[in-house]
C-alpha positions as CSV (number, residue, x, y, z in Angstrom):
1,M,-87.9,-30.1,51.4
2,Q,-91.1,-29.2,53.2
3,E,-93.6,-26.9,51.5
4,Y,-94.7,-23.8,53.3
5,E,-98.6,-23.7,54.2
6,K,-100.1,-20.4,53.1
7,V,-101.9,-18.7,55.8
8,P,-104.3,-15.9,54.5
9,I,-104.9,-12.6,56.4
10,N,-107.5,-9.8,55.4
11,T,-105.5,-7.0,57.0
12,D,-102.2,-5.2,56.5
13,Y,-100.6,-7.3,59.0
14,I,-101.1,-9.8,61.9
15,P,-99.2,-10.1,65.3
16,L,-97.2,-13.2,65.7
17,G,-99.4,-14.4,68.7
18,Q,-102.7,-14.0,66.8
19,F,-101.0,-15.8,63.9
20,M,-100.1,-18.8,66.1
21,K,-103.5,-18.7,67.7
22,R,-105.1,-19.0,64.2
23,L,-103.1,-22.0,63.2
24,N,-104.6,-23.9,66.4
25,V,-101.3,-25.7,67.1
26,L,-101.4,-24.7,70.7
27,D,-104.6,-24.7,73.0
28,S,-104.8,-21.2,74.3
29,G,-103.1,-17.5,74.0
30,G,-101.3,-18.4,77.4
31,M,-99.6,-21.3,75.8
32,V,-98.7,-19.2,72.8
33,K,-97.1,-16.7,75.0
34,A,-95.2,-19.4,77.0
35,Y,-94.0,-21.1,73.7
36,L,-92.7,-17.9,72.3
37,Q,-90.8,-16.8,75.7
38,D,-89.4,-20.4,76.1
39,I,-88.7,-21.5,72.5
40,G,-89.5,-19.0,69.9
41,V,-89.9,-19.2,66.1
42,L,-88.1,-18.2,63.2
43,V,-89.7,-15.3,61.2
44,N,-87.9,-14.8,57.8
45,G,-84.9,-16.9,59.2
46,E,-84.5,-14.8,62.2
47,H,-85.3,-16.1,65.8
48,E,-88.5,-14.1,67.3
49,H,-89.8,-14.3,70.9
50,R,-92.2,-11.3,70.8
51,R,-95.8,-12.1,70.3
52,G,-96.6,-8.5,69.0
53,R,-94.1,-8.9,66.0
54,K,-95.9,-7.7,62.9
55,L,-96.2,-10.2,60.2
56,Y,-96.8,-9.1,56.7
57,P,-97.8,-10.9,53.5
58,N,-94.9,-13.1,52.2
59,D,-93.2,-13.4,55.6
60,T,-92.2,-17.0,56.3
61,I,-92.6,-18.5,59.8
62,E,-91.0,-21.7,60.9
63,I,-92.3,-23.3,64.1
64,E,-90.1,-26.0,65.3
65,D,-91.7,-29.6,65.0
66,I,-95.0,-27.9,63.8
67,G,-94.2,-26.7,60.3
68,L,-93.4,-24.0,57.8
69,F,-96.0,-21.2,57.0
70,I,-96.2,-18.1,54.8
71,V,-98.4,-15.1,55.2
72,S,-100.6,-14.5,52.3
73,E,-103.0,-11.9,51.2
74,E,-106.6,-13.1,51.1
């Protein structure tokens, strides 16, 4: 089983689009938007396509073929 990679934030929440840009797995905000619209990710086990989805500490994010992530407090 793959381990979750912790991604620290220093605010109450982070929008999904900003979270994905912070990971540097896609080259631009436009690519993040297109990826979310076309493929989407799993947030806490539920499909999500909104880049504005608020992620809070302990939320889990699964990005297909990229990895598993968990939001953590800094």
